[in-house]
DRENBA-882620 format. One line per 3 residues: their letters; for each residue x, y, z of C-alpha. Coordinates in Angstrom, 3 decimals, m for minus. Each point is the difference from the previous one (the first is absolute). Example, Ala and Ser with C-alpha at 12.3 -4.5 7.8 and 13.67 -1.06 7.14 Angstrom:
! residues 2
as	12.300 m4.500 7.800 ~ 1.370 3.440 m0.660
***
This chain:
! residues 189
xxx	0.000 0.000 0.000 ~ 1.536 3.330 m0.989 ~ 0.558 2.719 2.572
xxx	m2.176 3.067 m0.195 ~ 1.680 3.294 m0.681 ~ m0.477 2.972 2.272
xxx	m2.184 1.518 m2.720 ~ m2.224 m3.054 m0.130 ~ m3.619 0.487 1.147
xxx	0.449 m2.882 2.450 ~ 2.723 1.818 1.933 ~ 3.761 0.164 0.367
xxx	2.387 m2.847 m0.627 ~ 0.985 m2.205 2.991 ~ 3.464 1.584 0.183
xxx	m1.661 3.406 0.474 ~ m2.198 m1.447 2.753 ~ 3.095 m1.350 1.761
xxx	1.666 3.399 m0.317 ~ m3.038 1.660 1.596 ~ m0.106 m2.635 2.749
xxx	3.669 0.579 0.793 ~ m0.551 3.772 0.172 ~ m3.001 m0.485 2.288
xxx	1.717 m2.515 2.298 ~ 1.176 1.395 3.325 ~ 3.671 0.887 m0.029
xxx	0.510 m1.126 3.587 ~ m1.714 m2.143 2.582 ~ m3.137 1.446 1.559
xxx	0.690 2.078 3.069 ~ m0.841 m1.324 3.418 ~ m1.621 3.220 1.170
xxx	m2.837 m0.337 2.440 ~ m3.590 0.279 m1.113 ~ m0.257 3.287 1.883
xxx	2.937 1.547 m1.876 ~ m1.380 m1.206 m3.360 ~ m3.348 1.605 0.844
xxx	1.756 3.225 0.976 ~ 1.870 m0.014 m3.318 ~ m3.282 m0.312 m1.901
xxx	m1.788 2.539 2.178 ~ 1.362 3.092 m1.725 ~ m3.281 0.909 m1.747
xxx	m2.110 2.737 1.579 ~ m3.006 m1.274 1.916 ~ m2.598 1.792 m2.086
xxx	1.061 m1.090 m3.465 ~ m1.023 m3.127 m1.862 ~ 1.599 m0.226 m3.423
xxx	1.117 m2.896 m2.175 ~ m1.146 m3.458 1.050 ~ m2.817 0.588 2.506
xxx	0.639 m3.105 2.085 ~ 3.747 0.637 0.231 ~ m0.629 3.638 0.883
xxx	m2.514 m1.019 2.650 ~ 2.515 m2.426 1.501 ~ 2.611 2.789 0.060
xxx	m2.522 2.383 1.573 ~ m0.820 m2.502 2.756 ~ 3.667 m0.793 0.650
xxx	0.893 3.706 0.101 ~ m2.700 0.458 2.648 ~ 1.479 m2.856 2.044
xxx	m2.779 m2.493 m0.783 ~ 0.604 m3.512 m1.254 ~ m1.731 m0.381 m3.403
xxx	m2.209 m2.987 0.806 ~ m2.531 m1.333 m2.476 ~ m2.854 1.622 1.921
xxx	1.718 3.395 0.301 ~ 0.815 m0.031 m3.717 ~ m3.642 m0.809 m0.840
xxx	m1.337 2.706 2.329 ~ 2.598 2.495 m1.199 ~ m1.042 m0.657 m3.562
xxx	m3.668 0.591 0.857 ~ 0.854 3.146 1.982 ~ 2.569 1.766 m2.167
xxx	m0.747 m1.104 m3.577 ~ m3.021 2.303 m0.278 ~ 1.690 3.234 1.121
xxx	m0.967 2.134 2.979 ~ m3.146 m1.228 1.738 ~ m1.747 m0.472 3.338
xxx	m0.988 m3.486 1.173 ~ m1.362 m1.719 3.051 ~ 1.252 m3.442 0.953
xxx	m3.412 m1.431 m0.911 ~ 0.109 1.559 m3.486 ~ 3.514 m1.361 m0.559
xxx	m1.212 m3.432 1.138 ~ m2.814 0.156 m2.578 ~ 2.509 0.949 m2.727
xxx	2.294 m2.853 1.056 ~ m2.853 m2.501 m0.190 ~ m1.057 1.341 m3.409
xxx	3.610 m0.418 m1.172 ~ 0.049 m3.543 1.429 ~ 2.661 0.847 2.567
xxx	m0.580 m2.289 2.968 ~ 0.663 2.136 3.080 ~ m1.835 0.490 3.274
xxx	m1.372 3.319 1.203 ~ 2.267 m0.227 3.085 ~ 3.081 m0.318 m2.239
xxx	m1.176 3.006 m2.008 ~ m0.372 2.070 3.194 ~ 3.464 m1.093 1.178
xxx	1.578 0.782 m3.381 ~ m1.685 3.411 m0.242 ~ 1.316 0.936 3.436
xxx	3.494 m1.239 m0.948 ~ m0.145 2.061 m3.223 ~ m1.097 3.027 2.064
xxx	2.850 m0.461 2.504 ~ 2.412 m0.256 m2.957 ~ m1.362 3.330 m1.405
xxx	m1.446 m1.640 m3.117 ~ m3.559 0.975 1.015 ~ m1.723 2.653 2.101
xxx	m2.683 m1.053 2.461 ~ m3.036 2.288 0.166 ~ m2.434 m0.568 2.874
xxx	m3.482 1.422 m0.533 ~ m2.021 0.591 3.201 ~ 1.752 m2.963 1.618
xxx	m2.355 m2.381 m1.789 ~ 1.540 m0.366 m3.441 ~ 3.636 m0.143 m1.091
xxx	1.202 0.727 m3.503 ~ 3.465 m0.655 m1.387 ~ 1.358 2.555 m2.463
xxx	2.641 m0.951 m2.581 ~ 0.929 3.686 m0.362 ~ 2.432 0.561 2.887
xxx	0.762 3.639 m0.829 ~ m1.349 2.777 2.212 ~ m3.606 0.652 m0.991
xxx	m3.485 0.127 1.484 ~ m3.393 m1.500 m0.851 ~ m3.627 0.688 m0.748
xxx	m2.333 m2.709 1.344 ~ m3.273 m0.404 m1.884 ~ m2.430 m1.027 2.743
xxx	m2.393 m2.789 m0.843 ~ 2.197 m1.247 m2.845 ~ 3.113 m0.321 2.218
xxx	2.263 1.239 m2.791 ~ 3.261 1.816 0.717 ~ 1.250 2.630 m2.472
xxx	3.504 1.481 0.225 ~ 0.466 3.693 0.749 ~ 3.466 1.320 m0.944
xxx	2.150 1.144 2.931 ~ 0.203 3.556 m1.334 ~ m3.801 0.379 0.029
xxx	m0.198 m0.090 3.823 ~ 1.530 2.767 2.135 ~ 1.531 m1.453 3.170
xxx	1.872 3.103 1.151 ~ m2.256 0.661 2.998 ~ 0.311 m3.280 1.867
xxx	0.074 0.236 3.790 ~ 3.372 m0.701 1.586 ~ 0.420 m3.571 1.260
xxx	0.209 m0.691 3.762 ~ 3.410 0.204 1.675 ~ 2.288 m2.875 m0.962
xxx	m2.049 m0.895 m3.091 ~ 0.301 0.771 m3.690 ~ m2.487 m0.188 m2.859
xxx	0.774 m3.167 m1.955 ~ m2.672 0.282 m2.671 ~ m3.211 1.885 m0.697
xxx	m2.826 m1.796 m1.779 ~ m2.892 2.160 m1.124 ~ m3.189 m1.811 m0.986
xxx	m2.761 2.187 m1.405 ~ m3.381 m1.747 0.048 ~ m2.286 0.631 m2.954
xxx	m3.756 m0.478 m0.352 ~ m2.242 0.296 m3.020 ~ m1.720 3.357 m0.355
xxx	m3.697 m0.348 0.763 ~ m2.005 0.855 m3.094 ~ m3.041 2.188 0.728
***
Protein backbone atom coordinates (compact mmCIF):
# COMPACT_ATOMS: atom_id res chain seq x y z
CA UNK A 1 0.00 0.00 0.00
CA UNK A 2 1.54 3.33 -0.99
CA UNK A 3 2.09 6.05 1.58
CA UNK A 4 -0.08 9.12 1.39
CA UNK A 5 1.60 12.41 0.71
CA UNK A 6 1.12 15.38 2.98
CA UNK A 7 -1.06 16.90 0.26
CA UNK A 8 -3.29 13.85 0.13
CA UNK A 9 -6.91 14.33 1.28
CA UNK A 10 -6.46 11.45 3.73
CA UNK A 11 -3.73 13.27 5.66
CA UNK A 12 0.03 13.43 6.03
CA UNK A 13 2.41 10.59 5.40
CA UNK A 14 3.40 8.38 8.39
CA UNK A 15 6.86 9.96 8.57
CA UNK A 16 5.20 13.37 9.05
CA UNK A 17 3.00 11.92 11.80
CA UNK A 18 6.10 10.57 13.56
CA UNK A 19 7.77 13.97 13.24
CA UNK A 20 4.73 15.63 14.84
CA UNK A 21 4.62 13.00 17.59
CA UNK A 22 8.29 13.58 18.38
CA UNK A 23 7.74 17.35 18.55
CA UNK A 24 4.74 16.86 20.84
CA UNK A 25 6.45 14.35 23.14
CA UNK A 26 7.63 15.74 26.46
CA UNK A 27 11.30 16.63 26.44
CA UNK A 28 11.81 15.51 30.02
CA UNK A 29 10.10 13.36 32.61
CA UNK A 30 6.96 14.81 34.16
CA UNK A 31 7.65 16.89 37.23
CA UNK A 32 6.81 15.56 40.65
CA UNK A 33 5.19 18.78 41.82
CA UNK A 34 2.35 18.45 44.26
CA UNK A 35 -1.24 18.72 43.15
CA UNK A 36 -1.49 22.01 45.03
CA UNK A 37 1.44 23.56 43.16
CA UNK A 38 0.06 22.35 39.79
CA UNK A 39 -3.29 23.96 40.64
CA UNK A 40 -1.53 27.18 41.61
CA UNK A 41 0.34 27.17 38.30
CA UNK A 42 -2.94 26.86 36.40
CA UNK A 43 -4.73 29.40 38.57
CA UNK A 44 -3.37 32.49 36.85
CA UNK A 45 -6.65 33.40 35.10
CA UNK A 46 -8.76 36.13 36.68
CA UNK A 47 -11.77 34.86 38.60
CA UNK A 48 -14.36 36.65 36.51
CA UNK A 49 -13.30 35.56 33.05
CA UNK A 50 -14.32 32.43 31.18
CA UNK A 51 -12.73 32.21 27.76
CA UNK A 52 -11.61 29.31 25.59
CA UNK A 53 -12.76 25.85 26.64
CA UNK A 54 -15.57 26.44 29.14
CA UNK A 55 -14.93 23.34 31.23
CA UNK A 56 -11.19 23.97 31.46
CA UNK A 57 -11.82 27.61 32.34
CA UNK A 58 -14.33 26.59 34.99
CA UNK A 59 -11.81 24.17 36.49
CA UNK A 60 -9.20 26.96 36.55
CA UNK A 61 -11.73 29.34 38.13
CA UNK A 62 -12.54 26.84 40.88
CA UNK A 63 -8.88 26.04 41.53
CA UNK A 64 -7.98 29.75 41.63
CA UNK A 65 -10.68 30.21 44.28
CA UNK A 66 -9.21 27.35 46.32
CA UNK A 67 -11.98 24.86 45.54
CA UNK A 68 -11.38 21.35 44.29
CA UNK A 69 -13.11 20.97 40.88
CA UNK A 70 -15.32 17.98 41.69
CA UNK A 71 -17.85 16.65 39.21
CA UNK A 72 -20.71 18.27 41.14
CA UNK A 73 -18.99 21.66 41.44
CA UNK A 74 -18.17 21.63 37.72
CA UNK A 75 -21.81 20.82 36.88
CA UNK A 76 -23.15 23.53 39.21
CA UNK A 77 -20.55 26.02 38.01
CA UNK A 78 -21.60 25.37 34.45
CA UNK A 79 -25.26 25.96 35.30
CA UNK A 80 -24.41 29.10 37.29
CA UNK A 81 -21.84 30.87 35.12
CA UNK A 82 -22.59 29.77 31.54
CA UNK A 83 -25.61 32.07 31.26
CA UNK A 84 -23.92 35.30 32.38
CA UNK A 85 -24.89 37.44 35.36
CA UNK A 86 -28.03 36.21 37.10
CA UNK A 87 -29.78 35.74 40.44
CA UNK A 88 -30.77 32.25 41.61
CA UNK A 89 -32.13 30.53 44.66
CA UNK A 90 -30.88 27.09 45.62
CA UNK A 91 -34.29 25.66 44.71
CA UNK A 92 -34.18 27.22 41.22
CA UNK A 93 -30.67 25.86 40.66
CA UNK A 94 -31.88 22.43 41.80
CA UNK A 95 -34.69 22.58 39.22
CA UNK A 96 -32.18 23.53 36.49
CA UNK A 97 -29.89 20.68 37.55
CA UNK A 98 -32.74 18.18 37.36
CA UNK A 99 -33.80 19.52 33.95
CA UNK A 100 -30.19 19.10 32.78
CA UNK A 101 -30.14 15.56 34.21
CA UNK A 102 -27.48 16.40 36.78
CA UNK A 103 -28.06 14.11 39.74
CA UNK A 104 -27.40 16.25 42.82
CA UNK A 105 -29.23 16.74 46.10
CA UNK A 106 -30.60 20.06 47.30
CA UNK A 107 -28.34 19.83 50.38
CA UNK A 108 -25.25 19.51 48.15
CA UNK A 109 -26.43 22.52 46.14
CA UNK A 110 -26.80 24.59 49.33
CA UNK A 111 -23.34 23.50 50.51
CA UNK A 112 -21.76 24.28 47.13
CA UNK A 113 -23.45 27.69 46.89
CA UNK A 114 -22.13 28.63 50.32
CA UNK A 115 -18.64 27.39 49.37
CA UNK A 116 -18.78 29.45 46.15
CA UNK A 117 -19.88 32.47 48.22
CA UNK A 118 -17.03 32.01 50.72
CA UNK A 119 -14.62 31.76 47.76
CA UNK A 120 -15.98 35.09 46.36
CA UNK A 121 -17.42 33.45 43.24
CA UNK A 122 -20.98 34.42 44.26
CA UNK A 123 -22.71 37.08 46.36
CA UNK A 124 -25.39 36.02 48.82
CA UNK A 125 -28.43 38.31 48.98
CA UNK A 126 -30.86 37.74 51.86
CA UNK A 127 -34.34 39.16 51.33
CA UNK A 128 -36.36 39.76 54.53
CA UNK A 129 -34.61 36.79 56.14
CA UNK A 130 -36.96 34.41 54.36
CA UNK A 131 -35.42 34.05 50.91
CA UNK A 132 -31.79 33.90 49.82
CA UNK A 133 -30.59 34.63 46.32
CA UNK A 134 -27.12 33.98 44.93
CA UNK A 135 -25.76 36.53 42.47
CA UNK A 136 -23.12 35.58 39.89
CA UNK A 137 -22.19 39.27 39.53
CA UNK A 138 -19.76 39.83 42.41
CA UNK A 139 -19.00 43.46 41.58
CA UNK A 140 -20.35 46.24 43.80
CA UNK A 141 -23.95 46.89 42.81
CA UNK A 142 -27.44 47.02 44.29
CA UNK A 143 -30.83 45.52 43.44
CA UNK A 144 -34.46 46.21 42.69
CA UNK A 145 -36.79 43.50 44.03
CA UNK A 146 -40.07 43.10 42.15
CA UNK A 147 -42.50 42.07 44.89
CA UNK A 148 -44.89 39.28 44.05
CA UNK A 149 -42.69 38.03 41.21
CA UNK A 150 -39.58 37.71 43.42
CA UNK A 151 -37.32 38.95 40.63
CA UNK A 152 -34.05 40.77 41.35
CA UNK A 153 -32.81 43.40 38.88
CA UNK A 154 -29.30 44.88 39.10
CA UNK A 155 -28.84 48.57 39.85
CA UNK A 156 -25.37 49.89 38.91
CA UNK A 157 -23.22 51.04 41.84
CA UNK A 158 -23.02 54.59 40.51
CA UNK A 159 -26.82 54.97 40.53
CA UNK A 160 -27.02 54.88 44.36
CA UNK A 161 -25.48 57.65 46.49
CA UNK A 162 -23.95 56.19 49.66
CA UNK A 163 -22.08 59.30 50.81
CA UNK A 164 -24.34 59.96 53.81
CA UNK A 165 -24.03 56.68 55.68
CA UNK A 166 -23.95 56.91 59.47
CA UNK A 167 -20.58 56.21 61.05
CA UNK A 168 -20.16 52.64 62.31
CA UNK A 169 -19.95 51.95 66.08
CA UNK A 170 -16.54 52.15 67.75
CA UNK A 171 -14.25 49.28 66.79
CA UNK A 172 -16.30 48.39 63.70
CA UNK A 173 -16.00 49.16 60.01
CA UNK A 174 -18.49 48.97 57.15
CA UNK A 175 -17.71 45.80 55.19
CA UNK A 176 -20.39 46.08 52.52
CA UNK A 177 -23.60 47.97 51.83
CA UNK A 178 -26.42 46.17 50.05
CA UNK A 179 -29.32 48.33 48.92
CA UNK A 180 -32.51 46.52 47.94
CA UNK A 181 -35.27 48.71 46.53
CA UNK A 182 -38.65 46.96 46.58
CA UNK A 183 -40.93 47.59 43.63
CA UNK A 184 -44.69 47.11 43.27
CA UNK A 185 -46.93 47.41 40.25
CA UNK A 186 -48.65 50.77 39.90
CA UNK A 187 -52.35 50.42 40.66
CA UNK A 188 -54.35 51.27 37.57
CA UNK A 189 -57.39 53.46 38.30
